[in-house]
C-alpha positions as CSV (number, residue, x, y, z in Angstrom):
1,M,13.7,-13.9,2.2
2,I,10.7,-11.7,2.0
3,S,9.3,-10.7,-1.4
4,V,6.7,-8.0,-2.1
5,L,5.1,-8.3,-5.5
6,P,2.0,-7.2,-7.3
7,C,-0.7,-9.8,-7.3
8,R,-2.1,-10.8,-10.7
9,D,-4.6,-13.3,-9.4
10,K,-8.0,-11.6,-9.7
11,A,-9.7,-14.1,-7.4
12,R,-7.1,-13.5,-4.7
13,I,-7.5,-9.7,-5.1
14,E,-11.2,-10.0,-4.8
15,D,-11.0,-12.2,-1.7
16,L,-8.7,-9.6,0.1
17,F,-11.0,-6.7,-0.9
18,K,-14.0,-8.7,0.4
19,K,-12.1,-9.4,3.7
20,H,-12.0,-5.7,4.3
21,N,-15.6,-5.1,3.0
22,L,-14.2,-3.0,0.1
23,P,-15.8,-2.7,-3.3
24,I,-13.8,-4.1,-6.2
25,D,-13.6,-2.8,-9.8
26,E,-11.2,-3.0,-12.8
27,F,-8.7,-0.6,-11.0
28,S,-8.5,-2.8,-7.8
29,G,-5.1,-4.3,-7.1
30,C,-2.7,-5.3,-4.4
31,V,0.9,-6.1,-3.6
32,I,1.5,-9.2,-1.4
33,A,4.4,-9.8,0.9
34,S,5.4,-13.4,1.3
35,E,8.1,-15.4,2.9
36,K,8.6,-19.1,1.9
37,Q,5.2,-19.1,0.1
38,E,3.4,-17.8,3.2
39,V,1.5,-14.5,2.9
40,I,2.8,-12.2,5.7
41,G,1.2,-8.9,4.5
42,Y,-0.4,-6.9,1.7
43,C,-1.6,-3.5,0.5
44,L,-4.9,-3.0,-1.2
45,Y,-5.3,-0.1,-3.6
46,S,-7.0,1.3,-6.7
47,L,-4.8,2.4,-9.6
48,S,-6.2,4.4,-12.5
49,K,-4.4,6.4,-15.1
50,E,-4.8,9.5,-12.9
51,K,-4.2,8.3,-9.3
52,M,-3.6,5.6,-6.8
53,T,-5.8,5.3,-3.7
54,V,-4.6,3.1,-0.8
55,F,-7.4,1.3,1.1
56,A,-5.6,-1.1,3.5
57,I,-2.2,-2.4,4.6
58,E,-1.6,-5.4,6.8
59,P,0.1,-6.0,9.1
60,Q,0.1,-2.6,10.8
61,G,2.0,-3.7,13.9
62,D,5.2,-4.5,12.0
63,I,6.4,-1.0,11.0
64,P,9.4,-2.0,8.9
65,L,7.3,-4.6,7.0
66,A,4.4,-2.1,6.5
67,D,6.9,0.5,5.2
68,G,8.2,-2.0,2.7
69,I,4.7,-3.0,1.6
70,L,3.6,0.6,1.2
71,R,6.8,1.5,-0.8
72,S,6.2,-1.5,-3.0
73,A,2.6,-0.4,-3.7
74,L,3.7,3.2,-4.5
75,H,6.4,1.7,-6.7
76,V,3.7,0.0,-8.8
77,S,2.0,3.4,-9.2
78,A,5.3,5.1,-10.2
79,E,6.1,2.4,-12.7
80,N,2.7,3.2,-14.3
81,F,3.6,6.9,-14.4
82,V,1.0,7.7,-11.8
83,L,2.5,10.1,-9.2
84,D,-0.6,11.2,-7.4
85,A,-1.3,8.9,-4.4
86,F,-4.0,9.2,-1.9
87,Y,-5.5,7.2,1.0
88,S,-9.1,6.4,1.8
89,D,-10.9,6.6,5.1
90,T,-10.3,2.9,5.5
91,A,-6.6,3.2,5.3
92,P,-4.3,3.1,8.4
93,I,-3.8,6.9,8.8
94,E,-1.8,6.5,12.0
95,L,0.6,4.2,10.2
96,F,1.1,6.7,7.4
97,R,1.8,9.4,10.1
98,T,4.3,7.1,11.8
99,L,6.1,6.5,8.5
100,C,5.9,10.2,7.6
101,F,4.2,9.4,4.3
102,I,1.4,12.0,4.5
103,K,1.9,15.0,2.3
104,N,-1.5,16.7,2.9
105,E,-4.0,15.4,5.4
106,D,-6.9,17.6,4.0
107,E,-6.4,16.1,0.5
108,K,-5.6,12.7,2.0
109,R,-2.5,12.8,-0.2
110,L,0.5,10.5,0.3
111,N,4.0,11.8,-0.4
112,I,5.1,9.5,-3.3
113,D,8.4,11.3,-3.5
114,K,9.4,9.5,-0.2
115,L,9.5,6.4,-2.3
116,F,12.8,7.5,-3.6
117,G,14.2,8.3,-0.1
118,G,15.2,6.2,2.8
119,C,13.0,4.3,5.3
120,N,11.6,6.1,8.3
121,C,10.7,3.0,10.1
122,H,13.8,2.4,12.3
123,N,13.4,2.6,16.0
124,K,9.6,3.0,15.8
125,N,8.5,-0.5,16.9
C-alpha cells in the first residue's frame, strides 16, 4: 500500500531541497510517498501562514502518483487554513496543466479547490 505523508525529518527535507538546488528555510516542507518503506515520490513546498508554494514533484512520469502527491501537499496547506497555493518556476508546470490544477498562469496560482474534487489523472499516462 502507498502512503503519502508529511515529512517531519528536517535533515531529510534539507537533503531533498539540496537535490533540487533549492534554498531551504523555516517554511520548507515536503510530503513523501512510500511503499513498503521505499520512497517512490515526493513534493517539495514552502508553507507560510499566507500561502503555499510548490517547488518540485517527483516522479512526473507517473501521473496518478503525481496527482496523489500534489493533492496530499495541498491537503497539508488546507489543514493549516492556507488556501492560497502557487507554484514556482522550478515546478513541473506541464504536469499541473495535465492535472488541470492551474487556476491562473499569470499569477502561478494552483486551484486548491480541486483538492476537494475527483482525480483528473485517468487515461493520461
